[in-house]
C-alpha positions as CSV (number, residue, x, y, z in Angstrom):
1,M,-37.7,28.1,60.4
2,N,-34.7,29.1,58.3
3,P,-36.0,30.4,55.0
4,E,-32.9,29.3,53.2
5,K,-33.4,25.7,54.1
6,P,-36.8,24.2,53.3
7,P,-37.9,21.1,55.2
8,T,-36.1,18.0,54.0
9,N,-39.3,15.8,54.2
10,A,-41.2,18.3,52.0
11,V,-38.4,18.3,49.4
12,L,-38.3,14.5,49.4
13,S,-42.1,14.4,49.1
14,A,-42.0,16.6,46.0
15,V,-39.0,14.8,44.5
16,V,-40.8,11.4,45.0
17,A,-44.0,12.8,43.4
18,F,-42.4,14.3,40.3
19,G,-40.0,11.4,40.0
20,L,-42.8,8.9,40.0
21,W,-44.7,10.9,37.4
22,G,-41.5,10.9,35.4
23,V,-41.2,7.1,35.2
24,L,-45.0,6.4,35.0
25,P,-44.8,5.6,31.3
26,V,-43.0,2.4,32.2
27,Y,-46.0,1.3,34.2
28,W,-48.4,2.0,31.4
29,K,-46.1,0.1,29.0
30,Q,-46.4,-2.9,31.3
31,L,-50.2,-2.8,30.9
32,G,-50.1,-2.1,27.2
33,H,-51.9,-5.4,26.4
34,L,-55.0,-4.2,28.3
35,G,-55.5,-1.3,26.0
36,S,-55.8,2.3,27.1
37,G,-59.6,2.2,27.7
38,V,-59.4,-0.7,30.1
39,A,-56.2,0.6,31.8
40,L,-57.9,4.0,32.4
41,S,-61.1,2.5,33.7
42,Q,-59.2,0.2,36.1
43,R,-57.2,3.3,37.2
44,V,-60.5,5.1,38.2
45,V,-61.8,2.0,40.1
46,W,-58.6,1.3,42.1
47,T,-57.9,4.9,42.8
48,L,-61.3,5.1,44.4
49,A,-60.5,1.9,46.4
50,I,-57.4,3.6,47.8
51,V,-58.7,7.2,48.4
52,L,-61.8,6.2,50.4
53,P,-59.9,4.4,53.2
54,L,-57.4,7.2,53.2
55,L,-60.2,9.8,53.7
56,M,-61.3,7.9,56.8
57,L,-57.7,7.5,58.2
58,R,-57.1,11.3,57.7
59,G,-60.4,12.3,59.3
60,E,-61.8,13.8,56.1
61,W,-64.7,11.4,55.6
62,S,-67.5,13.7,56.9
63,G,-66.3,16.6,54.7
64,F,-66.2,14.3,51.7
65,M,-69.7,13.2,52.3
66,R,-70.9,16.8,52.7
67,S,-69.3,17.6,49.4
68,L,-71.3,14.9,47.6
69,R,-74.5,16.5,48.8
70,D,-73.5,20.0,47.5
71,A,-75.0,20.2,44.0
72,R,-72.9,23.2,43.0
73,L,-69.7,21.6,44.2
74,L,-70.5,18.3,42.5
75,K,-71.2,20.1,39.3
76,A,-67.8,21.8,39.4
77,H,-66.1,18.5,39.9
78,V,-67.9,16.9,37.0
79,W,-66.0,19.4,34.8
80,S,-62.7,18.8,36.6
81,A,-63.3,15.0,36.4
82,F,-63.9,15.3,32.6
83,L,-60.6,17.3,32.2
84,L,-58.7,14.8,34.3
85,A,-60.1,11.9,32.3
86,I,-58.9,13.5,29.1
87,N,-55.5,14.1,30.6
88,W,-55.2,10.5,31.9
89,G,-56.6,9.0,28.7
90,V,-54.3,10.8,26.3
91,F,-51.3,10.1,28.6
92,V,-52.0,6.4,28.8
93,W,-52.7,6.0,25.1
94,A,-49.6,7.9,24.2
95,A,-47.4,6.0,26.6
96,Q,-48.7,2.7,25.2
97,H,-48.3,3.7,21.6
98,G,-44.7,4.9,21.5
99,R,-45.3,8.6,22.1
100,I,-43.7,9.2,25.4
101,L,-41.6,12.1,24.1
102,D,-44.8,13.9,23.1
103,C,-46.0,13.4,26.7
104,S,-42.8,15.1,28.0
105,L,-43.4,18.0,25.6
106,G,-46.8,18.6,27.1
107,Y,-45.6,18.7,30.7
108,F,-42.7,20.9,29.8
109,I,-45.2,23.4,28.3
110,N,-47.8,23.1,31.1
111,P,-46.2,25.4,33.7
112,L,-45.6,28.1,31.0
113,L,-49.2,27.7,30.0
114,N,-50.3,28.2,33.6
115,V,-48.4,31.5,33.7
116,L,-50.2,32.6,30.5
117,I,-53.6,31.7,31.9
118,G,-52.8,33.6,35.1
119,S,-52.0,36.7,33.1
120,R,-55.1,36.5,30.8
121,L,-57.7,35.4,33.4
122,F,-56.5,36.8,36.6
123,G,-54.7,39.9,35.5
124,E,-51.3,38.6,36.8
125,R,-48.5,40.7,35.4
126,L,-45.9,38.8,33.3
127,S,-42.3,39.7,33.9
128,R,-39.9,40.1,30.9
129,L,-38.4,36.7,31.5
130,Q,-41.9,35.1,31.7
131,R,-42.9,36.6,28.4
132,L,-39.7,35.4,26.8
133,S,-40.2,31.9,28.3
134,I,-43.7,31.6,26.8
135,A,-42.5,33.0,23.4
136,A,-39.6,30.4,23.3
137,A,-42.1,27.5,24.1
138,A,-44.5,28.7,21.5
139,L,-41.7,28.9,18.9
140,G,-40.7,25.3,19.9
141,V,-44.3,24.1,19.2
142,L,-44.3,26.0,15.9
143,T,-40.9,24.4,15.0
144,Q,-42.5,21.0,15.5
145,L,-45.3,21.9,13.2
146,L,-43.1,23.4,10.4
147,Q,-40.0,21.1,10.6
148,L,-41.7,17.8,11.6
149,G,-44.8,18.4,9.5
150,R,-47.1,17.4,12.3
151,F,-49.3,19.2,14.8
152,P,-48.1,18.2,18.4
153,W,-51.6,17.4,19.5
154,I,-50.6,15.0,22.3
155,G,-48.3,17.5,24.0
156,L,-50.8,20.3,23.6
157,M,-53.8,18.3,24.8
158,L,-51.9,17.2,27.9
159,A,-50.7,20.7,28.6
160,V,-54.1,22.4,28.0
161,S,-56.2,19.7,29.8
162,F,-53.9,19.8,32.9
163,A,-53.8,23.6,32.9
164,L,-57.6,23.8,32.7
165,Y,-57.9,21.0,35.4
166,G,-55.7,23.1,37.7
167,L,-57.9,26.1,37.0
168,A,-61.0,24.1,37.9
169,R,-59.4,22.7,41.1
170,R,-58.3,26.2,42.0
171,R,-62.0,27.2,42.2
172,S,-62.9,24.3,44.5
173,P,-62.6,24.5,48.3
174,L,-61.7,20.8,48.5
175,G,-58.2,19.6,49.2
176,S,-56.2,17.3,46.9
177,L,-57.4,14.0,48.4
178,P,-61.1,14.8,48.9
179,G,-61.1,16.5,45.5
180,L,-59.7,13.4,43.8
181,A,-62.2,11.2,45.7
182,V,-65.1,13.3,44.4
183,E,-63.7,13.2,40.8
184,T,-63.4,9.4,41.0
185,V,-66.9,9.0,42.4
186,V,-68.1,11.1,39.4
187,G,-66.2,8.9,37.0
188,I,-66.8,5.5,38.5
189,P,-70.1,4.8,36.7
190,V,-68.5,5.4,33.3
191,A,-65.5,3.3,34.3
192,V,-67.6,0.3,35.6
193,I,-69.9,0.4,32.5
194,Y,-66.9,0.4,30.2
195,L,-65.3,-2.5,32.0
196,I,-68.5,-4.5,31.9
197,W,-68.8,-3.8,28.1
198,A,-65.1,-4.7,27.6
199,Q,-65.5,-8.0,29.4
200,Q,-68.6,-8.9,27.4
201,S,-66.7,-8.0,24.2
202,G,-63.9,-10.4,25.1
203,L,-61.3,-7.7,26.1
204,P,-58.8,-8.8,28.8
205,I,-59.9,-6.5,31.6
206,W,-57.6,-8.5,34.0
207,G,-54.8,-8.9,31.4
208,T,-53.5,-12.5,31.5
209,A,-54.9,-12.9,35.0
210,S,-51.3,-13.7,36.2
211,A,-50.1,-12.5,39.6
212,H,-47.9,-9.9,37.7
213,D,-50.9,-8.4,35.9
214,L,-53.2,-8.4,38.9
215,L,-50.6,-6.7,41.0
216,L,-50.1,-4.0,38.4
217,I,-53.8,-3.4,38.1
218,V,-54.5,-3.2,41.8
219,G,-51.4,-1.0,42.1
220,L,-53.0,1.6,39.8
221,G,-54.6,3.2,42.8
222,V,-51.3,3.4,44.6
223,I,-49.3,4.9,41.8
224,T,-52.1,7.5,41.3
225,T,-52.5,8.5,45.0
226,I,-48.9,8.5,46.4
227,P,-47.5,11.1,44.0
228,L,-50.6,13.3,44.6
229,L,-50.1,13.2,48.3
230,G,-46.4,13.8,48.0
231,F,-47.1,16.8,45.8
232,A,-49.7,18.2,48.1
233,H,-47.3,17.9,51.1
234,G,-44.5,19.6,49.2
235,A,-46.7,22.3,47.8
236,R,-47.8,23.3,51.4
237,Q,-44.3,23.7,52.7
238,L,-41.9,24.6,49.9
239,P,-41.2,28.0,48.3
240,F,-43.0,28.4,45.0
241,A,-39.7,28.9,43.2
242,L,-38.3,25.6,44.4
243,L,-41.5,23.7,43.7
244,G,-41.6,25.2,40.2
245,V,-38.1,24.0,39.4
246,L,-38.8,20.5,40.9
247,Q,-41.9,20.2,38.7
248,F,-39.7,19.8,35.6
249,L,-38.3,16.5,37.0
250,A,-41.5,14.8,35.7
251,P,-41.2,15.7,32.0
252,T,-37.4,15.3,32.2
253,G,-37.9,11.7,33.4
254,Q,-40.5,11.1,30.7
255,F,-38.1,12.3,28.0
256,M,-35.3,10.1,29.3
257,V,-37.6,7.1,29.5
258,G,-38.9,7.7,26.0
259,A,-35.5,8.3,24.4
260,F,-33.2,5.9,26.3
261,V,-35.4,3.2,27.6
262,Y,-37.8,2.7,24.7
263,H,-35.6,4.3,22.1
264,E,-38.2,6.6,20.6
265,P,-36.6,8.5,17.7
266,V,-35.2,11.9,18.5
267,S,-34.5,13.7,15.2
268,S,-32.5,16.9,14.8
269,A,-35.7,18.8,14.2
270,S,-37.1,17.4,17.5
271,L,-34.0,18.5,19.3
272,V,-34.4,22.0,17.9
273,S,-38.0,22.0,19.1
274,F,-37.2,20.7,22.5
275,G,-34.2,23.0,22.7
276,L,-36.5,26.0,22.3
277,I,-38.9,24.7,24.9
278,W,-36.0,23.9,27.3
279,L,-34.9,27.5,26.8
280,G,-38.3,28.6,27.8
281,V,-38.1,26.4,30.9
282,L,-34.7,27.8,31.8
283,L,-36.0,31.3,31.5
284,F,-39.0,30.4,33.6
285,C,-36.9,28.8,36.3
286,S,-34.6,31.8,36.3
287,D,-37.5,34.1,36.8
288,L,-38.7,32.0,39.8
289,W,-35.4,32.1,41.5
290,L,-35.0,35.8,40.9
291,R,-38.3,36.3,42.6
292,K,-37.3,34.4,45.8
293,P,-38.4,36.4,48.8
294,A,-35.6,38.2,50.6
295,K,-34.4,36.7,53.9
296,A,-36.2,38.3,56.8
């Protein structure tokens, strides 16, 4: 295969995955009347309803069942499920409460945080550009704190929880789909108990029960699983540098949705903060491209 031309289907898979994650706040806005707790619980239920048949279709069912009998593996995925629940919960709440720009901040920072974790926990050496990219992102966060007078907790919680989730998944032998299946099995009791409590408390767990709401609720499993599979397909076949650059499609889409679709305020101080973070992203992407393997 020509190293200069990655597989088109892999590129498209990654673009679809990151593109869908970029516009996902629109979906959560449509379910805003459910509340973030109900929306998150329904997401767990319908994700499990999608991934179990997919496991059988992909011939991964037996491996999935073995993993459920492995106490050590199950314990590891309890931790990853907890981190994923935090990430999903904060994202859903923020999207439904007019804080989409804060979400994009978190996912711009996340790859830079991954690099920092790699250097501190795995002894990976940071290049000069990587150090500069992390410094620029940190300065952007500090700018938000000083100029806007608020701690960017949403962005940092999203970045930290997803980075730690990636770290937990790195230590698991399970692939993306079986791993997600185990995590949803771990979370399903909590989700079902919450939905039962919500219904008894008079909360609209099915929204208005209209065809529109029911379709959106059932579709939660689809909008969770499709980007994950697209990302997994792209990650297996694309150069790391290209995948790293494409990753920023998601927070870019979230920023555009927040600023131009829902008209969340973008102050000059926010632009300074985002500008520093975008500088860090640019330095990070430049480092990835400079590290591309030479043509054989």
